[in-house]
N, C-alpha and C positions, 0 to 999 in steps of 0.2 A: 907581128915581127917574127914569130917562129917560122912563118911560111918562107922566109928568105934564107933560113939556115939549110945546109945540105941535109937531105933526108935519105932514109933507107928504103924508100919506096912510096907508092901511092898511099898505102895504109898508114904509114907513119905520118905523112903529110896531112891526111884527113883527120887523124887523131889530134895532131898538133893544132890544126886550125880549130877543131871542135873545142879543145880545152882553152885555147886562146879566147874564143867567144865566151866560154863559161867564165873565165877570169874577168872579162870585160863586164859581164852581167853582175858578178860579185862586186866589182868596183862600183857599179851603178847603184846596187842595193845599199851598200855601205854609205855611199854618198847621200842617198835619200835619208838614211838613218841619221847621218850627221846633221842634216838640215832640221830634223825634228828632235834633236837631242835635248833632253831635259834633266838628266841625272849628271851629277858631278863626275868628271873623269871620262865621260863617253867620247868627247871630242878627241882626246889624246889616243884612246884605244881605237877609235874609228880610223884615225889617220894611220895608225900602225897597221890595221887590217888592210886598208886600201893600199898602203905601200908594199905589203907583202904579197898581195893577190897576184899582181901581174908578174913580178919576178919569180914567184913560185911556179906559175904556168910555164914559164920559160925553162926554169932550172930543173923541174921535176923529171923532164924527159932527158935533159943532158946528164943529170946525175940522180938516178932513182933513189939513191941512199938518202937524199934530202927529205924523203918521205918520213924519216925518223923524227922530223920536227913536228909531226902531227899533233902531239899534245898541246903545243903552243898555239898552232893554227886553229885547232878545234876550240880551245878555250876562248880565243878571240871571236870565233864565229858565234858561239853561244853567249858570250858576254855582250856582243854588240847587236846582233840580229834578233828579231822575234823568234821564239822557240820553234815554231813550225817552219819558218824559212831557214833557220839554222839547221834543222834536221835534214831538209832538202839539200842545203849546201854541204853538210857533212857527208851525205850519201854521195853527192857528186865528187867530193874530195876523196872518199874511199875508192870510188870507181876510177878516178884519175890515178891514184897511186897504184891500184891493181893493174890498170892498163899500162902504165909506165914500166912496171916490173915485167909484165908479160911481153911487151913489144920491144923493150930495149935491152934487157939482160939476156946474155947468151947462155941459156939453160936448156935442158932437155924439155920436150913437150910436157911430160908429167910434172917435172919440177916447176916449170913456168905456170902451169895451171894451179898447182898446189900453192905456190908463192902468191899468186894473184888472189886466189880465194881466201887464203889466210890473211893477207893484207886487208882485204875488204871486211872480213869478219872482225878482225882486231879493231879496225877503224870504227866500225859501228858500235862495238861494245864500249870502246873508249868514249865515243860520242855520248852514249847513254849515261855513262858514269859522270862525265863532265857536266852534262845537262842537269843531272840530279844535284850535283854539288852547287852549281851556279843558281839553280832554282831555290835551294835551301838558303843560299846567301841572300837572294832577293827577298825571300820570305822574312828572314831576320831583319833585313833593312826596312821592310814595310812595317814589321812589328815595332821596330825602334821609332819609325816615324809616327805610328799611332800612339806609342807611349809618350813621345814628345808632345804631340797634340793634346793628349789627355792631361799631361802635366801642365801644359799651358792653360787648358780649361779649368783645371783645379786651382791653379794660381789665380786666375781671373775671378773664379767663384769665391775663393778665400778672401781676395781683396774686396770684392763686393760685399760679402758678409761682414768683413771687418768695418767697412765704411758704415753699413747700416747699424751695426752694433754700437759704434762710436756715436752716431747720430742719436740713437736711442738713449745712450748714457748721458749725452749732453742735454737732451730734452728733459730727462728726469732731473738732472741737476738744476737746470734753469727753472723748471716748474716748481721744484721743492725749495728753492732759495730766492731768486730774484722775483718770481711771480708771487710767491707767498708774501715776500716782504712788501711788494707794492700793494697787495690786497690789505695787509695789516695797516700800512700807512693811510690808505684811503679810509678805512674804518675808524682809525684814530682821529683823523682830521674831521670826519663827520661828527664823531662824538664830541670833539672839542668845539665845533661850531654850534652844536645844540646846547652845550653847557656853558658857553662863553658868558651869557648874561646871568644865568641862574647860579652857577658855581664856578667862578673864575679860577680858583685854585685847582680844582679838578681838571678844568679845561687846560690849564698850563701843564699839568701832569701828562695829559694826553698828547699835547704838543711836544713835550720833552721826550716821551716814549716814541712818538712818530719820528723825531729827529734821530734818536738812537737807532731805530729800526732802519731808517734811510742810510745812516752811516754803515751799519752792518751789511745791508744789502749791497751798498756800493763796494765794500771791501770784498764781499763774496763774489761779485761780478768780476772785479779785477783779478782775483785769484783764479777764478774759473777760466778767464781769458789767458792768463799767463801760464798757469800750471796745469789746468785741466781738472784739478780736484779742489773743491771749495773748502773754506775754513782753514786752509794751510795746516792740516793735521799732521802732515809729514814733518813740517818744520817746527811746529809749536805743540809740544806735548804737555804743557803745563796744566791742561784741563783733561781730566778723565771723562769717560762716558757718563758716569754718575754726576759729576759736577756740571757737565753741559746740559744734561737732562734737568738738573735742579735749576739752573739758570732759565731754561725754557719754561719750566713750570711756574717759576716765580714771576715771569714776565706776562703771564696771563692776567687779564683784568676784567674780562667780560663774564667770567665764571670762576668758581673756586676750583683750584687744582692742587694735587699733592703727588709726591713721588714716594713710592715704596720700594725698598731694595731688600731682596732676600738672597742669602748666601754671601760668600766672601768675594768682594769685588776683585777683579783681575784685569790686567791689560789685554785688550783685544787687538787684532790686527786692524790696520787703518781702514780697509774696505768694510769690514763688519761694523766698525764704529760709525763710519759715515752713513751706512745704510740704516742702522738702527736709529741714529739721530734724525735722519731725514724722514723716516716713517713716523717717529714721534711728532716731528714738526708738522707733517702733512695731516696726521690724525687730529691734533689739537686745532689746526686751522680749520678742518672740516667741522669739528665741534663748534667752533666759534661762528662759522658761516651758516651752518645748516641745522645743528642739533637743538638749538634753543635750550641748552642744558644749564643747570645750576651748579653741577659738580662733575669733575672728571678726575680719574685716577690713572697714573702711569706707574706700572709695576715692572721692575727690572729684576729678573731672577738669574742667578749664577748657579747652574747645575754642573755636575761633574763633566759631562760630555757635550753640553749645549748651553746656550744663553737664550733666555726668553724675554720677550717684551710684550706687555699686555696693556692696552689703552681702553678704558671703560668710561662711559658717560651715562647720565640719566636723562638724556634728551628725548626727542620725539622719535628717534629711530628712522628706519626707512624699509621699503620693500626690496629685498635683495633681488627679486626676479625682475625688477624694473630699473636696474642700475646699468645695464649694458649700453655702452656708447655715450654715456652722459658726462663723462669726465675722464681726465687722465690720472687722477689721484690713485684710485684702487688698483688699476692695472699697473701703474708705475711702481707702487709698493710691492705688488706681487712679483713683478719682474726683478726687483732688487733682491728679494729673498730667494727666489727659485734659482737665480744665477749663482748663489752660494750653496745650493743644495739644501736649503732650508724649507720650512713649512710656513704657509701664510693662510690665515682663515679669518672670516668675518662672520660675526653672529649679530644679526639685527632684525628687529621686528618693529612695526609701527607702534609708537607710543610706549615702547619698552626699552629705549636706549640702544646703544651699539657697543660691541666689544670686538676689538681687533687683537688677534693673537699671532705672535711671531716666534718662531724657534729656529735658531741657526746653530750649526756645529761649532764647537769651540776650537778656534785656531788662534792661538796667542802669537804675539810677535816674537 
């Protein structure tokens, strides 16, 4: 289009046509960039750059003072184009401004050369500075994207770990309540079946205890499903840990059991109470199923900064080196205590009985 305007000679026409071609090339590059646009806001900036390219090629020779808009033009170039292409385009832009000042402004030869060279150098320095600022902006944007991805990964990992932790907690609760209850019911029914003919009164006692155990297991299962914590300890505080352990000891029938309490009893938080009760239940169930013991002792100690629980039996014991992978009981008990920052230990040797020791920090309600 510039070729149709009146010119000041062949040189002016050649320069005008050359920069019109350059403007067309810039429009083509920006257009390709728009087709491959992936970042927010690039389309709007690309349209702006394309809309300014052609009018600039026309206007820069008609009014060289428009070259003063170079900061905006250069910012668009480096914001839209690849950095290497933007450097080439900014160099062409600097050359265009220099040529426009040199060819169109009525200055002395020395002034024209000085103005052209100064314009070119200024444009290049400005291009470098704008490129550095935009580069830092892109780096910050990439860092923010990485941070967002990292936060997403952390959130997903946290959710996954939370799901696994909840599954393990539910597995421990089911194992220590419903599973143990079913095992006790089976043993009681077997004992009642054996003694039905020889000792009907004792058989009826076993059946009564089996029914009570079934009712208790049923209530525990319903509470676990509804509230996630068995025994309803948050809602029903009429029984202390000492009373619940005493009930547990009194319910044992296959061997003699007693409860020893040392120190001044105090109210513990719900989580500690549940964990100590579950460990006592699991330990006595193991004594019943495996130890062939005649006597067991449950000792609860209230110390100044901790609470201890020790379960001892005089049964056949076991080899600690061969317990791995044979059951959920010991690992479940250990997980309960370590989750509270406590200590768990087992002392057992064949034919010498078993002792389970638990110590948890004192955290009262």
